C-alpha angles and dihedrals in degrees: 000000000000114000115217118241092245090059091049092052095046088048089054092047092052092064089061088079096069090039091056090054092047095055095085089061088066098064095106093041090049091052093053096041108027093180089069090068089089087074087075094057098086091052096050096096092054092043089053093048090050091051099041099048115061108250085004096160092048093046093047091051093053092042091056094042098048099037101039113017098042095039110095090194090070115087116265092239091061094043092050094049093044094052092044091051089048091051090049087048091053089051091052092048092050090049092050091051090049088053093050094046103038113018105036094058090052090058096209103149096186093058094040094049093045094049093043093052092045092051091049094051091047092052089045090055092048091049094047090048092050091047091054094047093047093050089053090050095246128125110252105243109213108175106241101011095055092050090051090049093052091049091052096046 
C-alpha cells in the first residue's frame, strides 16, 4: 500500500511530541556543547503549546489519543505512529519522574549528567529512525513498543 505524502509528514511531526519531552535531559549536554542546542528547535512549537495552555502536555496527549488513535476513520499509518509516539512519550515521562525522585536528591552530578545525556541521545536515535521510516512510508519497528501498538490497534 502506498502512503500519501501528507500522511508521511504528519507521521514525522507526531514524533516531535516525545522529542519535546526529551529535551530537558539535554541540559548538561547543551552546557558542554552549546552548538547542540539547535536540536531543540523542531520541538519548540510543541514546547510552547505545552507551556502556554494549562495542563498543555496532558491535554495534547489526550487530544492525540482520542482524536487520532481511537478514531477508525483515520488511516492506520497515522494511528500506528501516533500511538507509538505516545508510548515513547509515556516512557520518557516515567524516566523523568524517576530522575526527580531518585537521582536529584542524591546530588551526584556525574551520574545524573551521564544518564541524562545517554537518554537524550537514545531518544534522538529513536526519533531519527522514526523520521526516516515514516518518510519512506514504513512503520517504524521498535522492538517492544511496536508490538504493544499492534496489539492495541
